[in-house]
All heavy atoms as a GROMACS GRO file, in nm:
protein
  620
    1MET      N    1   0.084  -0.117   0.000
    1MET     CA    2   0.000   0.000   0.000
    1MET      C    3   0.089   0.125   0.000
    1MET      O    4   0.184   0.133   0.078
    1MET     CB    5  -0.090  -0.002   0.123
    1MET     CG    6  -0.169   0.124   0.141
    1MET     SD    7  -0.264   0.127   0.294
    1MET     CE    8  -0.419   0.072   0.234
    2SER      N    9   0.062   0.218  -0.085
    2SER     CA   10   0.142   0.340  -0.092
    2SER      C   11   0.108   0.434   0.023
    2SER      O   12   0.000   0.426   0.082
    2SER     CB   13   0.121   0.411  -0.226
    2SER     OG   14  -0.012   0.455  -0.237
    3GLN      N   15   0.200   0.523   0.054
    3GLN     CA   16   0.178   0.620   0.160
    3GLN      C   17   0.075   0.723   0.116
    3GLN      O   18   0.077   0.768   0.002
    3GLN     CB   19   0.308   0.689   0.196
    3GLN     CG   20   0.412   0.595   0.252
    3GLN     CD   21   0.537   0.670   0.294
    3GLN    OE1   22   0.531   0.784   0.338
    3GLN    NE2   23   0.651   0.606   0.279
    4GLN      N   24  -0.012   0.760   0.207
    4GLN     CA   25  -0.114   0.859   0.177
    4GLN      C   26  -0.059   0.999   0.200
    4GLN      O   27  -0.006   1.029   0.306
    4GLN     CB   28  -0.237   0.839   0.265
    4GLN     CG   29  -0.344   0.942   0.240
    4GLN     CD   30  -0.458   0.934   0.340
    4GLN    OE1   31  -0.454   0.854   0.433
    4GLN    NE2   32  -0.556   1.018   0.322
    5GLN      N   33  -0.069   1.084   0.098
    5GLN     CA   34  -0.029   1.223   0.111
    5GLN      C   35  -0.154   1.306   0.135
    5GLN      O   36  -0.255   1.288   0.068
    5GLN     CB   37   0.044   1.272  -0.014
    5GLN     CG   38   0.177   1.203  -0.032
    5GLN     CD   39   0.256   1.263  -0.147
    5GLN    OE1   40   0.206   1.336  -0.229
    5GLN    NE2   41   0.384   1.232  -0.151
    6ARG      N   42  -0.145   1.395   0.234
    6ARG     CA   43  -0.258   1.480   0.271
    6ARG      C   44  -0.218   1.626   0.264
    6ARG      O   45  -0.104   1.660   0.295
    6ARG     CB   46  -0.303   1.451   0.416
    6ARG     CG   47  -0.343   1.311   0.443
    6ARG     CD   48  -0.363   1.286   0.594
    6ARG     NE   49  -0.233   1.273   0.661
    6ARG     CZ   50  -0.178   1.364   0.740
    6ARG    NH1   51  -0.240   1.475   0.767
    6ARG    NH2   52  -0.059   1.344   0.796
    7GLN      N   53  -0.310   1.711   0.224
    7GLN     CA   54  -0.286   1.854   0.230
    7GLN      C   55  -0.318   1.901   0.371
    7GLN      O   56  -0.419   1.861   0.430
    7GLN     CB   57  -0.373   1.929   0.130
    7GLN     CG   58  -0.332   1.904  -0.013
    7GLN     CD   59  -0.415   1.986  -0.111
    7GLN    OE1   60  -0.514   2.048  -0.076
    7GLN    NE2   61  -0.373   1.986  -0.235
    8VAL      N   62  -0.229   1.984   0.428
    8VAL     CA   63  -0.249   2.040   0.560
    8VAL      C   64  -0.227   2.190   0.552
    8VAL      O   65  -0.159   2.240   0.461
    8VAL     CB   66  -0.154   1.976   0.664
    8VAL    CG1   67  -0.183   1.828   0.680
    8VAL    CG2   68  -0.008   1.997   0.629
    9PRO      N   69  -0.284   2.267   0.646
    9PRO     CA   70  -0.267   2.413   0.643
    9PRO      C   71  -0.122   2.455   0.663
    9PRO      O   72  -0.050   2.395   0.743
    9PRO     CB   73  -0.353   2.462   0.759
    9PRO     CG   74  -0.442   2.350   0.796
    9PRO     CD   75  -0.374   2.225   0.754
   10LEU      N   76  -0.083   2.558   0.591
   10LEU     CA   77   0.046   2.624   0.607
   10LEU      C   78   0.015   2.764   0.658
   10LEU      O   79  -0.036   2.848   0.583
   10LEU     CB   80   0.122   2.628   0.475
   10LEU     CG   81   0.252   2.708   0.468
   10LEU    CD1   82   0.351   2.662   0.574
   10LEU    CD2   83   0.312   2.698   0.330
   11VAL      N   84   0.040   2.789   0.786
   11VAL     CA   85  -0.002   2.912   0.852
   11VAL      C   86   0.117   3.008   0.862
   11VAL      O   87   0.213   2.980   0.935
   11VAL     CB   88  -0.061   2.883   0.992
   11VAL    CG1   89  -0.108   3.011   1.058
   11VAL    CG2   90  -0.173   2.781   0.981
   12PHE      N   91   0.108   3.118   0.788
   12PHE     CA   92   0.212   3.220   0.792
   12PHE      C   93   0.176   3.325   0.898
   12PHE      O   94   0.060   3.340   0.934
   12PHE     CB   95   0.224   3.290   0.655
   12PHE     CG   96   0.269   3.199   0.545
   12PHE    CD1   97   0.181   3.160   0.445
   12PHE    CD2   98   0.400   3.154   0.539
   12PHE    CE1   99   0.223   3.076   0.342
   12PHE    CE2  100   0.443   3.070   0.437
   12PHE     CZ  101   0.353   3.032   0.338
   13GLN      N  102   0.274   3.401   0.945
   13GLN     CA  103   0.248   3.505   1.044
   13GLN      C  104   0.171   3.622   0.986
   13GLN      O  105   0.079   3.673   1.048
   13GLN     CB  106   0.378   3.553   1.107
   13GLN     CG  107   0.439   3.453   1.200
   13GLN     CD  108   0.563   3.505   1.269
   13GLN    OE1  109   0.620   3.609   1.233
   13GLN    NE2  110   0.608   3.432   1.369
   14ASP      N  111   0.210   3.668   0.867
   14ASP     CA  112   0.151   3.790   0.812
   14ASP      C  113   0.097   3.774   0.670
   14ASP      O  114   0.080   3.873   0.600
   14ASP     CB  115   0.257   3.901   0.811
   14ASP     CG  116   0.303   3.937   0.951
   14ASP    OD1  117   0.219   3.936   1.042
   14ASP    OD2  118   0.423   3.965   0.969
   15LEU      N  119   0.071   3.651   0.628
   15LEU     CA  120   0.023   3.626   0.492
   15LEU      C  121  -0.098   3.532   0.498
   15LEU      O  122  -0.118   3.463   0.598
   15LEU     CB  123   0.133   3.559   0.408
   15LEU     CG  124   0.258   3.642   0.381
   15LEU    CD1  125   0.366   3.555   0.320
   15LEU    CD2  126   0.225   3.758   0.290
   16PRO      N  127  -0.176   3.527   0.392
   16PRO     CA  128  -0.288   3.432   0.389
   16PRO      C  129  -0.237   3.288   0.402
   16PRO      O  130  -0.124   3.256   0.362
   16PRO     CB  131  -0.351   3.455   0.252
   16PRO     CG  132  -0.307   3.591   0.210
   16PRO     CD  133  -0.172   3.612   0.273
   17GLU      N  134  -0.321   3.204   0.455
   17GLU     CA  135  -0.286   3.063   0.474
   17GLU      C  136  -0.260   2.995   0.341
   17GLU      O  137  -0.325   3.022   0.242
   17GLU     CB  138  -0.403   2.994   0.545
   17GLU     CG  139  -0.373   2.857   0.597
   17GLU     CD  140  -0.486   2.802   0.682
   17GLU    OE1  141  -0.493   2.838   0.801
   17GLU    OE2  142  -0.566   2.723   0.628
   18GLY      N  143  -0.162   2.905   0.342
   18GLY     CA  144  -0.129   2.827   0.223
   18GLY      C  145  -0.150   2.680   0.250
   18GLY      O  146  -0.219   2.641   0.344
   19LEU      N  147  -0.086   2.597   0.168
   19LEU     CA  148  -0.097   2.452   0.183
   19LEU      C  149   0.040   2.388   0.189
   19LEU      O  150   0.133   2.429   0.121
   19LEU     CB  151  -0.174   2.391   0.066
   19LEU     CG  152  -0.323   2.419   0.059
   19LEU    CD1  153  -0.380   2.366  -0.071
   19LEU    CD2  154  -0.395   2.358   0.177
   20ALA      N  155   0.050   2.286   0.272
   20ALA     CA  156   0.168   2.200   0.278
   20ALA      C  157   0.120   2.059   0.247
   20ALA      O  158  -0.001   2.032   0.244
   20ALA     CB  159   0.231   2.206   0.418
   21ILE      N  160   0.211   1.969   0.224
   21ILE     CA  161   0.176   1.828   0.199
   21ILE      C  162   0.237   1.746   0.311
   21ILE      O  163   0.350   1.773   0.354
   21ILE     CB  164   0.223   1.782   0.059
   21ILE    CG1  165   0.165   1.648   0.023
   21ILE    CG2  166   0.372   1.779   0.049
   21ILE    CD1  167   0.025   1.656  -0.028
   22ALA      N  168   0.162   1.650   0.363
   22ALA     CA  169   0.209   1.569   0.474
   22ALA      C  170   0.192   1.421   0.443
   22ALA      O  171   0.096   1.380   0.377
   22ALA     CB  172   0.134   1.603   0.602
   23THR      N  173   0.288   1.343   0.490
   23THR     CA  174   0.281   1.197   0.486
   23THR      C  175   0.325   1.149   0.623
   23THR      O  176   0.440   1.172   0.662
   23THR     CB  177   0.376   1.140   0.378
   23THR    OG1  178   0.337   1.193   0.251
   23THR    CG2  179   0.368   0.989   0.373
   24GLY      N  180   0.234   1.090   0.699
   24GLY     CA  181   0.266   1.050   0.836
   24GLY      C  182   0.302   1.172   0.918
   24GLY      O  183   0.227   1.270   0.918
   25ASN      N  184   0.416   1.169   0.987
   25ASN     CA  185   0.454   1.285   1.067
   25ASN      C  186   0.551   1.378   0.992
   25ASN      O  187   0.606   1.470   1.050
   25ASN     CB  188   0.513   1.242   1.202
   25ASN     CG  189   0.648   1.174   1.191
   25ASN    OD1  190   0.684   1.121   1.087
   25ASN    ND2  191   0.723   1.175   1.299
   26ASN      N  192   0.568   1.358   0.863
   26ASN     CA  193   0.655   1.442   0.780
   26ASN      C  194   0.572   1.540   0.698
   26ASN      O  195   0.459   1.509   0.659
   26ASN     CB  196   0.737   1.356   0.684
   26ASN     CG  197   0.826   1.260   0.759
   26ASN    OD1  198   0.913   1.300   0.833
   26ASN    ND2  199   0.802   1.130   0.741
   27ALA      N  200   0.630   1.658   0.672
   27ALA     CA  201   0.561   1.758   0.590
   27ALA      C  202   0.662   1.829   0.500
   27ALA      O  203   0.781   1.838   0.533
   27ALA     CB  204   0.490   1.860   0.680
   28ALA      N  205   0.613   1.878   0.388
   28ALA     CA  206   0.694   1.957   0.294
   28ALA      C  207   0.611   2.078   0.252
   28ALA      O  208   0.489   2.070   0.238
   28ALA     CB  209   0.730   1.874   0.172
   29TRP      N  210   0.679   2.193   0.232
   29TRP     CA  211   0.610   2.315   0.196
   29TRP      C  212   0.709   2.411   0.132
   29TRP      O  213   0.829   2.394   0.140
   29TRP     CB  214   0.545   2.380   0.319
   29TRP     CG  215   0.642   2.423   0.424
   29TRP    CD1  216   0.694   2.549   0.441
   29TRP    CD2  217   0.704   2.342   0.525
   29TRP    NE1  218   0.783   2.552   0.545
   29TRP    CE2  219   0.790   2.425   0.600
   29TRP    CE3  220   0.695   2.208   0.560
   29TRP    CZ2  221   0.866   2.378   0.706
   29TRP    CZ3  222   0.771   2.161   0.666
   29TRP    CH2  223   0.854   2.245   0.738
   30LEU      N  224   0.655   2.515   0.069
   30LEU     CA  225   0.737   2.620   0.010
   30LEU      C  226   0.734   2.742   0.100
   30LEU      O  227   0.629   2.783   0.147
   30LEU     CB  228   0.686   2.656  -0.130
   30LEU     CG  229   0.698   2.545  -0.234
   30LEU    CD1  230   0.632   2.589  -0.365
   30LEU    CD2  231   0.842   2.507  -0.257
   31CYS      N  232   0.851   2.799   0.124
   31CYS     CA  233   0.862   2.918   0.207
   31CYS      C  234   0.799   3.038   0.135
   31CYS      O  235   0.795   3.043   0.012
   31CYS     CB  236   1.010   2.946   0.237
   31CYS     SG  237   1.037   3.083   0.351
   32HIS      N  238   0.757   3.135   0.212
   32HIS     CA  239   0.697   3.256   0.154
   32HIS      C  240   0.796   3.340   0.075
   32HIS      O  241   0.756   3.426  -0.002
   32HIS     CB  242   0.630   3.341   0.263
   32HIS     CG  243   0.723   3.387   0.371
   32HIS    ND1  244   0.820   3.482   0.352
   32HIS    CD2  245   0.733   3.350   0.500
   32HIS    CE1  246   0.885   3.502   0.464
   32HIS    NE2  247   0.834   3.422   0.557
   33CYS      N  248   0.926   3.314   0.089
   33CYS     CA  249   1.026   3.394   0.018
   33CYS      C  250   1.047   3.347  -0.126
   33CYS      O  251   1.130   3.401  -0.197
   33CYS     CB  252   1.159   3.392   0.093
   33CYS     SG  253   1.251   3.236   0.080
   34SER      N  254   0.974   3.247  -0.168
   34SER     CA  255   0.981   3.192  -0.304
   34SER      C  256   1.105   3.110  -0.331
   34SER      O  257   1.146   3.093  -0.446
   34SER     CB  258   0.967   3.303  -0.410
   34SER     OG  259   0.846   3.371  -0.394
   35ARG      N  260   1.168   3.059  -0.226
   35ARG     CA  261   1.278   2.963  -0.243
   35ARG      C  262   1.225   2.850  -0.331
   35ARG      O  263   1.113   2.802  -0.313
   35ARG     CB  264   1.319   2.912  -0.105
   35ARG     CG  265   1.415   2.797  -0.108
   35ARG     CD  266   1.432   2.741   0.034
   35ARG     NE  267   1.476   2.604   0.029
   35ARG     CZ  268   1.578   2.557   0.099
   35ARG    NH1  269   1.645   2.637   0.179
   35ARG    NH2  270   1.612   2.432   0.089
   36THR      N  271   1.303   2.806  -0.427
   36THR     CA  272   1.254   2.707  -0.522
   36THR      C  273   1.249   2.565  -0.465
   36THR      O  274   1.167   2.485  -0.509
   36THR     CB  275   1.338   2.706  -0.650
   36THR    OG1  276   1.474   2.682  -0.617
   36THR    CG2  277   1.326   2.838  -0.724
   37LEU      N  278   1.334   2.534  -0.368
   37LEU     CA  279   1.331   2.400  -0.308
   37LEU      C  280   1.238   2.398  -0.188
   37LEU      O  281   1.232   2.494  -0.111
   37LEU     CB  282   1.472   2.361  -0.263
   37LEU     CG  283   1.575   2.345  -0.374
   37LEU    CD1  284   1.713   2.321  -0.314
   37LEU    CD2  285   1.537   2.232  -0.466
   38PRO      N  286   1.165   2.290  -0.168
   38PRO     CA  287   1.075   2.284  -0.053
   38PRO      C  288   1.152   2.266   0.077
   38PRO      O  289   1.264   2.215   0.079
   38PRO     CB  290   0.989   2.160  -0.082
   38PRO     CG  291   1.074   2.075  -0.170
   38PRO     CD  292   1.157   2.170  -0.252
   39LEU      N  293   1.089   2.309   0.185
   39LEU     CA  294   1.140   2.282   0.318
   39LEU      C  295   1.076   2.152   0.365
   39LEU      O  296   0.962   2.121   0.330
   39LEU     CB  297   1.102   2.396   0.413
   39LEU     CG  298   1.162   2.532   0.378
   39LEU    CD1  299   1.101   2.642   0.462
   39LEU    CD2  300   1.313   2.529   0.394
   40LEU      N  301   1.150   2.074   0.444
   40LEU     CA  302   1.103   1.946   0.493
   40LEU      C  303   1.116   1.943   0.644
   40LEU      O  304   1.216   1.988   0.699
   40LEU     CB  305   1.186   1.831   0.435
   40LEU     CG  306   1.193   1.822   0.284
   40LEU    CD1  307   1.297   1.719   0.243
   40LEU    CD2  308   1.059   1.786   0.226
   41GLY      N  309   1.015   1.889   0.711
   41GLY     CA  310   1.022   1.878   0.856
   41GLY      C  311   0.934   1.764   0.903
   41GLY      O  312   0.859   1.704   0.826
   42LYS      N  313   0.943   1.736   1.034
   42LYS     CA  314   0.858   1.632   1.090
   42LYS      C  315   0.799   1.680   1.220
   42LYS      O  316   0.859   1.762   1.291
   42LYS     CB  317   0.935   1.502   1.110
   42LYS     CG  318   1.043   1.506   1.214
   42LYS     CD  319   1.107   1.370   1.229
   42LYS     CE  320   1.212   1.374   1.340
   42LYS     NZ  321   1.265   1.242   1.367
   43ALA      N  322   0.680   1.630   1.251
   43ALA     CA  323   0.613   1.665   1.375
   43ALA      C  324   0.690   1.603   1.491
   43ALA      O  325   0.728   1.486   1.487
   43ALA     CB  326   0.469   1.614   1.373
   44ASN      N  327   0.713   1.682   1.592
   44ASN     CA  328   0.787   1.636   1.709
   44ASN      C  329   0.699   1.647   1.832
   44ASN      O  330   0.598   1.581   1.840
   44ASN     CB  331   0.916   1.715   1.725
   44ASN     CG  332   1.024   1.672   1.629
   44ASN    OD1  333   1.080   1.566   1.645
   44ASN    ND2  334   1.051   1.751   1.527
   45GLN      N  335   0.735   1.734   1.926
   45GLN     CA  336   0.661   1.744   2.050
   45GLN      C  337   0.552   1.849   2.043
   45GLN      O  338   0.570   1.954   1.983
   45GLN     CB  339   0.757   1.773   2.165
   45GLN     CG  340   0.856   1.659   2.185
   45GLN     CD  341   0.955   1.687   2.296
   45GLN    OE1  342   0.978   1.802   2.332
   45GLN    NE2  343   1.014   1.582   2.350
   46ILE      N  344   0.441   1.820   2.107
   46ILE     CA  345   0.325   1.909   2.103
   46ILE      C  346   0.352   2.043   2.171
   46ILE      O  347   0.287   2.142   2.141
   46ILE     CB  348   0.202   1.840   2.163
   46ILE    CG1  349   0.076   1.919   2.134
   46ILE    CG2  350   0.215   1.822   2.311
   46ILE    CD1  351  -0.020   1.850   2.050
   47LYS      N  352   0.450   2.048   2.262
   47LYS     CA  353   0.477   2.172   2.337
   47LYS      C  354   0.524   2.285   2.247
   47LYS      O  355   0.523   2.400   2.286
   47LYS     CB  356   0.577   2.146   2.449
   47LYS     CG  357   0.716   2.113   2.400
   47LYS     CD  358   0.810   2.087   2.516
   47LYS     CE  359   0.948   2.049   2.462
   47LYS     NZ  360   1.041   2.022   2.572
   48GLY      N  361   0.568   2.254   2.127
   48GLY     CA  362   0.609   2.358   2.034
   48GLY      C  363   0.751   2.341   1.987
   48GLY      O  364   0.819   2.244   2.019
   49ALA      N  365   0.794   2.441   1.913
   49ALA     CA  366   0.926   2.435   1.849
   49ALA      C  367   1.038   2.458   1.950
   49ALA      O  368   1.024   2.533   2.045
   49ALA     CB  369   0.935   2.538   1.739
   50SER      N  370   1.148   2.393   1.924
   50SER     CA  371   1.272   2.417   1.997
   50SER      C  372   1.382   2.426   1.891
   50SER      O  373   1.357   2.407   1.773
   50SER     CB  374   1.300   2.305   2.097
   50SER     OG  375   1.321   2.182   2.029
   51ASP      N  376   1.503   2.453   1.934
   51ASP     CA  377   1.612   2.467   1.837
   51ASP      C  378   1.631   2.343   1.750
   51ASP      O  379   1.668   2.354   1.634
   51ASP     CB  380   1.744   2.499   1.909
   51ASP     CG  381   1.750   2.643   1.955
   51ASP    OD1  382   1.672   2.727   1.905
   51ASP    OD2  383   1.833   2.673   2.042
   52ASN      N  384   1.604   2.226   1.804
   52ASN     CA  385   1.626   2.104   1.725
   52ASN      C  386   1.500   2.054   1.654
   52ASN      O  387   1.505   1.952   1.587
   52ASN     CB  388   1.687   1.993   1.811
   52ASN     CG  389   1.596   1.949   1.923
   52ASN    OD1  390   1.501   2.018   1.957
   52ASN    ND2  391   1.625   1.835   1.980
   53THR      N  392   1.387   2.123   1.669
   53THR     CA  393   1.265   2.078   1.599
   53THR      C  394   1.213   2.178   1.498
   53THR      O  395   1.126   2.145   1.418
   53THR     CB  396   1.152   2.046   1.699
   53THR    OG1  397   1.117   2.164   1.770
   53THR    CG2  398   1.192   1.937   1.794
   54LYS      N  399   1.263   2.302   1.501
   54LYS     CA  400   1.214   2.399   1.402
   54LYS      C  401   1.291   2.383   1.271
   54LYS      O  402   1.402   2.329   1.269
   54LYS     CB  403   1.226   2.541   1.456
   54LYS     CG  404   1.368   2.591   1.471
   54LYS     CD  405   1.368   2.732   1.527
   54LYS     CE  406   1.511   2.781   1.547
   54LYS     NZ  407   1.514   2.915   1.603
   55VAL      N  408   1.230   2.428   1.164
   55VAL     CA  409   1.291   2.426   1.032
   55VAL      C  410   1.310   2.571   0.989
   55VAL      O  411   1.214   2.648   0.989
   55VAL     CB  412   1.202   2.351   0.930
   55VAL    CG1  413   1.262   2.357   0.791
   55VAL    CG2  414   1.180   2.207   0.974
   56THR      N  415   1.433   2.608   0.955
   56THR     CA  416   1.462   2.746   0.917
   56THR      C  417   1.504   2.752   0.771
   56THR      O  418   1.590   2.676   0.726
   56THR     CB  419   1.575   2.803   1.006
   56THR    OG1  420   1.532   2.795   1.142
   56THR    CG2  421   1.605   2.947   0.972
   57CYS      N  422   1.442   2.843   0.697
   57CYS     CA  423   1.474   2.863   0.556
   57CYS      C  424   1.612   2.926   0.544
   57CYS      O  425   1.641   3.027   0.609
   57CYS     CB  426   1.369   2.953   0.491
   57CYS     SG  427   1.404   2.993   0.318
   58GLU      N  428   1.698   2.868   0.463
   58GLU     CA  429   1.833   2.920   0.444
   58GLU      C  430   1.835   3.050   0.363
   58GLU      O  431   1.932   3.124   0.367
   58GLU     CB  432   1.921   2.816   0.376
   58GLU     CG  433   1.946   2.694   0.461
   58GLU     CD  434   2.031   2.590   0.391
   58GLU    OE1  435   2.081   2.617   0.279
   58GLU    OE2  436   2.046   2.481   0.447
   59GLU      N  437   1.728   3.077   0.290
   59GLU     CA  438   1.723   3.198   0.206
   59GLU      C  439   1.683   3.322   0.285
   59GLU      O  440   1.740   3.429   0.265
   59GLU     CB  441   1.624   3.178   0.091
   59GLU     CG  442   1.659   3.064  -0.002
   59GLU     CD  443   1.782   3.092  -0.087
   59GLU    OE1  444   1.803   3.207  -0.126
   59GLU    OE2  445   1.857   2.996  -0.112
   60CYS      N  446   1.582   3.310   0.374
   60CYS     CA  447   1.528   3.429   0.441
   60CYS      C  448   1.524   3.418   0.593
   60CYS      O  449   1.482   3.511   0.660
   60CYS     CB  450   1.388   3.459   0.388
   60CYS     SG  451   1.263   3.340   0.444
   61ASN      N  452   1.565   3.305   0.648
   61ASN     CA  453   1.567   3.280   0.792
   61ASN      C  454   1.430   3.269   0.858
   61ASN      O  455   1.420   3.276   0.980
   61ASN     CB  456   1.653   3.383   0.866
   61ASN     CG  457   1.799   3.366   0.837
   61ASN    OD1  458   1.849   3.254   0.828
   61ASN    ND2  459   1.870   3.476   0.819
   62ALA      N  460   1.324   3.255   0.780
   62ALA     CA  461   1.192   3.229   0.840
   62ALA      C  462   1.196   3.090   0.903
   62ALA      O  463   1.258   2.998   0.849
   62ALA     CB  464   1.083   3.235   0.734
   63SER      N  465   1.133   3.075   1.020
   63SER     CA  466   1.132   2.946   1.089
   63SER      C  467   0.990   2.891   1.095
   63SER      O  468   0.893   2.966   1.105
   63SER     CB  469   1.186   2.963   1.231
   63SER     OG  470   1.323   2.994   1.228
   64TYR      N  471   0.981   2.760   1.093
   64TYR     CA  472   0.854   2.690   1.089
   64TYR      C  473   0.854   2.574   1.188
   64TYR      O  474   0.958   2.521   1.225
   64TYR     CB  475   0.827   2.634   0.949
   64TYR     CG  476   0.818   2.740   0.842
   64TYR    CD1  477   0.932   2.784   0.776
   64TYR    CD2  478   0.696   2.794   0.807
   64TYR    CE1  479   0.924   2.882   0.678
   64TYR    CE2  480   0.687   2.892   0.709
   64TYR     CZ  481   0.801   2.935   0.645
   64TYR     OH  482   0.792   3.031   0.547
   65PHE      N  483   0.733   2.533   1.228
   65PHE     CA  484   0.713   2.420   1.317
   65PHE      C  485   0.605   2.330   1.257
   65PHE      O  486   0.499   2.378   1.218
   65PHE     CB  487   0.668   2.470   1.455
   65PHE     CG  488   0.634   2.362   1.553
   65PHE    CD1  489   0.731   2.275   1.600
   65PHE    CD2  490   0.505   2.347   1.598
   65PHE    CE1  491   0.700   2.175   1.690
   65PHE    CE2  492   0.472   2.247   1.690
   65PHE     CZ  493   0.570   2.161   1.735
   66VAL      N  494   0.632   2.201   1.249
   66VAL     CA  495   0.533   2.104   1.202
   66VAL      C  496   0.452   2.059   1.323
   66VAL      O  497   0.505   2.003   1.419
   66VAL     CB  498   0.600   1.983   1.132
   66VAL    CG1  499   0.496   1.886   1.083
   66VAL    CG2  500   0.688   2.031   1.017
   67VAL      N  501   0.322   2.086   1.320
   67VAL     CA  502   0.233   2.062   1.433
   67VAL      C  503   0.186   1.917   1.434
   67VAL      O  504   0.130   1.869   1.336
   67VAL     CB  505   0.111   2.156   1.426
   67VAL    CG1  506   0.018   2.134   1.544
   67VAL    CG2  507   0.157   2.302   1.417
   68PRO      N  508   0.206   1.846   1.548
   68PRO     CA  509   0.158   1.708   1.558
   68PRO      C  510   0.010   1.702   1.596
   68PRO      O  511  -0.044   1.796   1.654
   68PRO     CB  512   0.246   1.648   1.668
   68PRO     CG  513   0.279   1.763   1.756
   68PRO     CD  514   0.286   1.883   1.664
   69ASP      N  515  -0.053   1.591   1.569
   69ASP     CA  516  -0.196   1.571   1.592
   69ASP      C  517  -0.226   1.528   1.736
   69ASP      O  518  -0.246   1.410   1.764
   69ASP     CB  519  -0.250   1.465   1.494
   69ASP     CG  520  -0.401   1.451   1.500
   69ASP    OD1  521  -0.469   1.538   1.557
   69ASP    OD2  522  -0.451   1.351   1.445
   70GLY      N  523  -0.222   1.624   1.829
   70GLY     CA  524  -0.267   1.598   1.964
   70GLY      C  525  -0.172   1.526   2.057
   70GLY      O  526  -0.207   1.495   2.170
   71GLY      N  527  -0.053   1.494   2.015
   71GLY     CA  528   0.044   1.426   2.100
   71GLY      C  529   0.181   1.428   2.037
   71GLY      O  530   0.196   1.456   1.918
   72ASP      N  531   0.281   1.397   2.117
   72ASP     CA  532   0.419   1.397   2.067
   72ASP      C  533   0.437   1.296   1.954
   72ASP      O  534   0.391   1.182   1.964
   72ASP     CB  535   0.516   1.364   2.180
   72ASP     CG  536   0.520   1.473   2.286
   72ASP    OD1  537   0.470   1.584   2.260
   72ASP    OD2  538   0.576   1.447   2.394
   73TYR      N  539   0.504   1.339   1.849
   73TYR     CA  540   0.544   1.254   1.736
   73TYR      C  541   0.427   1.193   1.659
   73TYR      O  542   0.444   1.091   1.593
   73TYR     CB  543   0.642   1.146   1.783
   73TYR     CG  544   0.753   1.202   1.867
   73TYR    CD1  545   0.753   1.186   2.005
   73TYR    CD2  546   0.856   1.274   1.808
   73TYR    CE1  547   0.854   1.241   2.083
   73TYR    CE2  548   0.957   1.330   1.886
   73TYR     CZ  549   0.955   1.313   2.023
   73TYR     OH  550   1.055   1.367   2.100
   74LYS      N  551   0.310   1.254   1.667
   74LYS     CA  552   0.193   1.206   1.592
   74LYS      C  553   0.197   1.261   1.449
   74LYS      O  554   0.286   1.336   1.412
   74LYS     CB  555   0.063   1.251   1.661
   74LYS     CG  556   0.050   1.203   1.803
   74LYS     CD  557   0.028   1.055   1.808
   74LYS     CE  558   0.005   1.010   1.952
   74LYS     NZ  559  -0.014   0.871   1.968
   75ARG      N  560   0.098   1.225   1.370
   75ARG     CA  561   0.096   1.270   1.230
   75ARG      C  562   0.090   1.421   1.220
   75ARG      O  563   0.035   1.488   1.309
   75ARG     CB  564  -0.019   1.205   1.154
   75ARG     CG  565  -0.153   1.259   1.191
   75ARG     CD  566  -0.263   1.184   1.117
   75ARG     NE  567  -0.388   1.254   1.143
   75ARG     CZ  568  -0.476   1.288   1.051
   75ARG    NH1  569  -0.455   1.257   0.925
   75ARG    NH2  570  -0.585   1.352   1.083
   76ALA      N  571   0.147   1.476   1.115
   76ALA     CA  572   0.149   1.620   1.092
   76ALA      C  573   0.009   1.668   1.053
   76ALA      O  574  -0.055   1.609   0.966
   76ALA     CB  575   0.248   1.654   0.982
   77VAL      N  576  -0.038   1.775   1.121
   77VAL     CA  577  -0.170   1.830   1.090
   77VAL      C  578  -0.163   1.974   1.040
   77VAL      O  579  -0.263   2.027   0.991
   77VAL     CB  580  -0.266   1.819   1.208
   77VAL    CG1  581  -0.299   1.674   1.238
   77VAL    CG2  582  -0.213   1.890   1.330
   78ALA      N  583  -0.046   2.039   1.051
   78ALA     CA  584  -0.030   2.176   1.004
   78ALA      C  585   0.118   2.211   1.009
   78ALA      O  586   0.197   2.143   1.075
   78ALA     CB  587  -0.109   2.274   1.089
   79VAL      N  588   0.153   2.318   0.940
   79VAL     CA  589   0.286   2.378   0.948
   79VAL      C  590   0.263   2.525   0.982
   79VAL      O  591   0.181   2.592   0.919
   79VAL     CB  592   0.363   2.367   0.816
   79VAL    CG1  593   0.497   2.436   0.825
   79VAL    CG2  594   0.381   2.220   0.776
   80LYS      N  595   0.332   2.574   1.087
   80LYS     CA  596   0.315   2.712   1.130
   80LYS      C  597   0.447   2.787   1.126
   80LYS      O  598   0.549   2.735   1.172
   80LYS     CB  599   0.262   2.718   1.274
   80LYS     CG  600   0.119   2.675   1.288
   80LYS     CD  601   0.071   2.699   1.429
   80LYS     CE  602  -0.075   2.660   1.442
   80LYS     NZ  603  -0.124   2.684   1.579
   81GLU      N  604   0.443   2.908   1.071
   81GLU     CA  605   0.560   2.995   1.078
   81GLU      C  606   0.569   3.048   1.222
   81GLU      O  607   0.468   3.086   1.280
   81GLU     CB  608   0.547   3.111   0.980
   81GLU     CG  609   0.667   3.202   0.979
   81GLU     CD  610   0.654   3.320   0.884
   81GLU    OE1  611   0.545   3.341   0.828
   81GLU    OE2  612   0.754   3.391   0.868
   82ILE      N  613   0.689   3.047   1.277
   82ILE     CA  614   0.706   3.092   1.416
   82ILE      C  615   0.799   3.211   1.425
   82ILE      O  616   0.868   3.242   1.331
   82ILE     CB  617   0.760   2.978   1.507
   82ILE    CG1  618   0.885   2.916   1.446
   82ILE    CG2  619   0.652   2.874   1.526
   82ILE    CD1  620   0.951   2.814   1.535
   0.00000   0.00000   0.00000
């Protein structure tokens, strides 16, 4: 059985909401700075981002957190700019 890809919200701080793609606890999305390569991350702890769980764009330094579904290391349900 192939992995199911789901669209999840991509929540920016000062821009309209976009879309990210998630498979299990992993997610991929495009940064608002128009970087051509996607950013990749995985859902970690529900308490929020830390230095080792946030994803930072190398082009513009925007940081993101992949939100888990109600518990640590659960499936990705959103990506939020932090």
